[in-house]
N, C-alpha and C positions, 0 to 999 in steps of 0.2 A: 833742885832735887824734888821729883814728883812725890806726892803723898803715898804712903804705904797702900798697896793694893792686894786683892786676892786674885792670884793667877792660877788657872787650871791648865795643866799640860796633859795632852793625850799621847798618841804614839809619836815618836820622833824619828829622825834619821837613825839608821842602824849605828850602834855604838854609844859612847858615853856623853855625847854632846848635850842631850836634854838634862842629864844629871848635873853637868857643869853649869848649864843655864839655870837650873833650879837653885843650885847653891849660890850663884851670884844674886839671884832674886832675893833669897833668904838673907844673904849678907847685907843687903841694902835695906832690909826691914819689911819686905813684902811677905805676905802669906802665900804659900805654894802648896798645891796638891797635884800629884800625878796620878792619872787613872790608867792602870795596866790591864791588859786583856789576856796575857799569856805569860808563861815563865820566861820567855825571851825578853819581854818588856821588863819583867821583874829584875833580872840580873843587871840591867842598866838603870836601876833606880836606887843606887846606893846612897845612903846618908841623906835621903830626902823623904818627906811625907808622901805616902801613896795609899791608894785603895785598889783592891783587885775586883774587876768586874768579870764574873765567871758564868754569867747567864748567856742565853743565845742572842744572836744578832737581832731577831724579831723582838726581843724584850728590851733591847738597848734604848729605843726611842722613849719608851715610857719611863725607864730608869733615869735617863739623862735629863729628860724634861723635868722630872720631879727634883733632880739634883739642882738644875739651874734655877728653878723657882724657889727652892728652899735655901740654897747656899749663896745665891746672888753674887757669882764671881764677877770681877771687873773685866777680865779678859780670859779667853781660851786660846791656847796656842797649840797647833798641830802641824805635822809634817805629812804632806800627801793628801790633798783635799778630796781625791776620788777613792780613797780607801773606804770600804763599806761602812764602817763605824764613823768615819769622818764625814762622809756624805750626810748622814743623819745628823751629826753634831752641828755642821755648818748650817743646815736648814733650820734646826731648832734655835740656833743662836740668832739667825736672822729674824725668826718669828718672835722671839722673846727680847730682842734688843740688846743682846750680849755681844760685845766687841770680840770678833773672832779673827785670828791671824793665821793664815795658811803659809807654811814654809814649803819650799821646794828647792830642787837643784837650781843652780844659777842659770839664767837665760844667756849670760855671757860668762862662760867658764874658761879657765879655772879660777879667775879672780873674784867672782861674785857668787853669792847664793841669793835665793829669792824669798821675799817676805811681803805678802799682800793681804789686804783685808778680803775675806769671804771667798777667795778662790784664786787659782793659778791657771796659767796657760789659756785654753779656750774659755775658762770660767773667770778669767781676770776681769776686773772692773775698768781696765784701760779702755779709752774710747775706741770705737770701731770705724770711725771716719777720719780720713787724713786731715780734713779741715779743722779738726779739734786740736791738732798739734800746731801751735803758733810758730811759724817759721821765723818770725821777727824777734822771738824771745829764746832762741837757742843759746843755752849757756854751755861753756866748755866743761866737760866732765873732769872732775878732779882725778888725777892719776891715782889708781888704787895701789895698795900694797900688793906686790906681786906674789901670787900663790902658785907654787910649783905644781905641775900636773902629775903628782906622785901619790894620789890618794887611793890608788887601786889596792895596794897591799894591806894598809890598815882597814880599809872598808871590807875587803874580802875576809880578813881574819875576824873582825867584829861580826860580820854576817854569819860566819861559820859558828861562832859561839852563840849567836842569837838563835839560829836554826836548831842547834844541838839542844839548847835549853827549851825551846818551844816544843820540840819533839818529845823531850823527856817529861814535859808537863802536860802532854796531851791527855793523860789519864785523869788529871784533875780538871783541866780546862777543855774537856772534850767537846764543848758546844761552840768553841771559838771558831770563827770563820776568817781565815787569812785571805789577804788580797791576791796571793799567788799560790797556785796549787803545786807545791814543790815538796818532795820528800828529802829528808836529811841525806840518806845514802845517794839519791839521785843528784842532789846539789853538789855533794863532795866529788862525785865522778865528773860532773859537767864542768865545775870550776877547775878540776885538774886538767881536763881537756883544754879548757880556755888557756891556762898557763902554758901547756905544751905547744898549742898552736901559735901563741904569741912569739915564743922563742924559736920554734922549728921553722916558721914561715917568715922570719924577720927579713932575711935577705931577698926572698922572692917578692915581698911587699915593697921593700926598698927599690928594687929594680923596676917594678911596675910604676911606682910614683916618679922616679927619675925619668923613665921613658915618656910619661905623659907630660911632665913639666918641661923637658928639654925638646921634645919632638912634636908635641901637640898643644903648645901654649895657646890658650883661648880657643882651642878646637876640640875640647872634650867636655862632657857633662858629668857631674857627680850626682849620684842618687844616694841619699843618706838613709841608711837602714836604722831601725829603732829596735829596742828591746821588744821581743815579740809579744810579751804579755804585760807590757807597761800599761798602767791604767789610763794615762793620757792618750795612748793609741787606742785602747779598747773603748774608752768612753767618748772621746772626741775625734776619733779617726774616721768618722763618717762611713763605717763599715769596712774600711781598708785593713787588710792583714798584710804582713810583709811579703808573703807568697803572692798574694794578688797584686801588690804594688810592683814586685819584681816582674811578674808576667806581663802586666799592662805596660810598664815602662819599656821593656824590651820590644814588645810588639809595636808600640808607637814609634820608638826609636828606629826600628827596621823599616817602617813604612814612610816616615816623614823627615827624618834627620838628614842633613846634607851628607853626601857620601864620604867626605873627608874627615868626619867627626868621629869621636870615640865616646863610649859610655863606661864609666867606672862606678860600680857599687861599692860604698864604703860601709863596712860592717860596724855595728856598735861594739865597743870594747867589752861591755858587760854581757853581750849576747853571743860572743864569738864561740864559746864552748857549747852553748845551748842550742844554737841554730846555725850550724855550718852550711852555708848556702852555696858553696863552691860548685858542687855537682849540679844542683838545681839551676843555677845561673848559666852554667856551661851547656847544659842540655837545651834550655830554652833558647839561648843564643844560636846554637847550632840549628835548631828547628827553624828559626827565623832567618837564617842565612847571614848572621852577623857575628859568627864565632870569633873572627879575627878582630872585631871592633869592640867587643864587650869583655870586661874583666871585673873581678872582685878583689878588693883590698881589705884585709881584716885587721890591719894595724898600721900605724904611721900618723904623721902630722896632718890632721884634717884641715887646719888653717892653711898650710902650704898648698894642698890640693885645691882648696876653694879659691885661693888667690890667683891661680892660673887657669881656672875653669871658665867655660863659656856660659855656664849656668848650672843651677842645682835644682833637683827635684826631691821633694820630701812629702810625707803624709802630714806630719805636724811637728817635726823635730825642732828643738830650739837651735839646732845647727843652722837653720834658715836665717836666724838673726845674725849669726856670725858671718854668713854669706853676705847679708845686706851690709854689714859693717865693712866688709872687704870689697864692696862695690861689685858684687857678683849677683846677677839676676836670679830670682827664686820663683819656682812654681810649687804651690801648696795644693795637695790633693784633698786633705781633710780640713778640720777646723782648728784654727790657731789664732792667738790673739794678735798676730801680726799679719794675718791673711786679710789685708785691707786693700781696697781698690786704690790704685795709684802708688802702692808700695810694693806689692808683689802680684804676680799672675796667679790665679787660683781657680779651681774648678775640677771637673772630671777628665777622663781620657779624651773626650771630644774636644776639649780646649787645649789639652796638652800638645796635640799635634801642631798647633801654631807656634808653641814655644821653641821647638827645635830650630826653626829657621829665623825666628824673630824674638829672641829672649827679651823680656820687658825689663828695663832698668829704670828705677824711679828717679825723680828729680833729687839731686844731692841735698838740697835744702830741706825738702820734705823728709827724706831719710834721716838726716841729722836731727831734725826736730823730734821725730818719733823715738829715736834711740836715746837722745838726751833726756826726754820726758820719761821713758821707760826705766832708765837707770835711776833717775832721781826719785821715782815713785815706787819702784819694786825691787831694786838691787841693793844688796848689802855686801860690802867688801869682806871676804872671809872664807872659811871652809868648815864644813861639818865633820870632816874626817881627819884632818891634820891637827893633832892636839896642840902643837906649838902655836897654832893660830886661833885656838879657842877664845882666848881673852880678847883678841881683836874682833872676832866675829860677834861675841856676846855684847861687847861694848857698842858696836855699830848697830846690832839688831835692837838692843834696848833703846838706843838713840832714836831709831826709826819708829819704834812702837810708842815711846814716850812723847815724840813730837806729834803723834796723831791720837791724842787723848780723847776719849769719848766719856763724858761724865755721866754716870748712871746713878739713879736714886739709891741711897743707902738704906737697907732694911735689915732687921735682925735675921741672922742665919738660922736655919732649921737644922734638925739632925739629918745626917747623910742617909739617903735611901739605901736599903739593904740590897746587896747583890746576891742572887741565888747561888 
């Protein structure tokens, strides 16, 4: 049992997971404090100690720096390393030697979530050269507890409550800067459209998938779309937007892909209502003369599509790791922790043209070494959104963090800095 520690929680995944995590930490004797930034954060801070930061983003650096110097926390835990407040927090923790853990959605979903020091995705501390992954020491990955891919409903409900509370609290927390510019009414309408499209188009999507798998096995490419305003795309996407990616991919496919191949865009399930790209894809495909070879699928098993694909194109989606795991060649347009020479093909549109006719597939031993190392160092079996798996997730998460203890000098704590 590790000694009692002082753990600071910033913003967590939408829903009660951080509240449950805090209660588990308190139950084992740790001191816990959660820092909230809006009323949405507050409603998911039940029965745990918290403080409200109500000043501006520009004032956050000075306040949190004073907090770290005065309170001397052992660890800071946050979800989403590229959120504006979290970018500042991670940088300060590095400067001041505070152990900071960044949580994120799993690199291998739905069975895993991600927990890393100092950053995730393109900001991950994982090595960027394939030679750093020892192929002679690949250990078999212990089979995880299977997590069902049914987190959409609870996540959507918790997100609705979060945005409702955040909007209601804007009068008090008017200086708060959210990482996504979305209104409550707009979100409600777009999530409703998401649900309608999911069920209205389910047979159409199923037919498209069956046609590709049955008639074009290893003769079609999958282009993985991402949430249009996701911070990993905005910060690490090398300037790529989904519209630009769609346009460039169709243009390159029309010019350079073998004539018998197909291209299927796979929409992100959380962006289906916010950005319905059907008309955009159809118009561009028609202009490029490949309307009969290009389609968009906005629901269905991504794993099945990948398993039978000739290759995958993505900006920096973690779906690329799923493709690697299923022996599917990957081309990465943006910056990603797995965009490593010898593991995937990566670059701009000028290099993409070569991928259509000669998709690069890595050496199996090198791929397995990378994936096993990544799972061992960054992945935690569990779910942030399925409450019946919270105990499993928290146990595994604390096991990961406790196994990576950083001893910090113990000093007397000072009074909390005031939030304006």
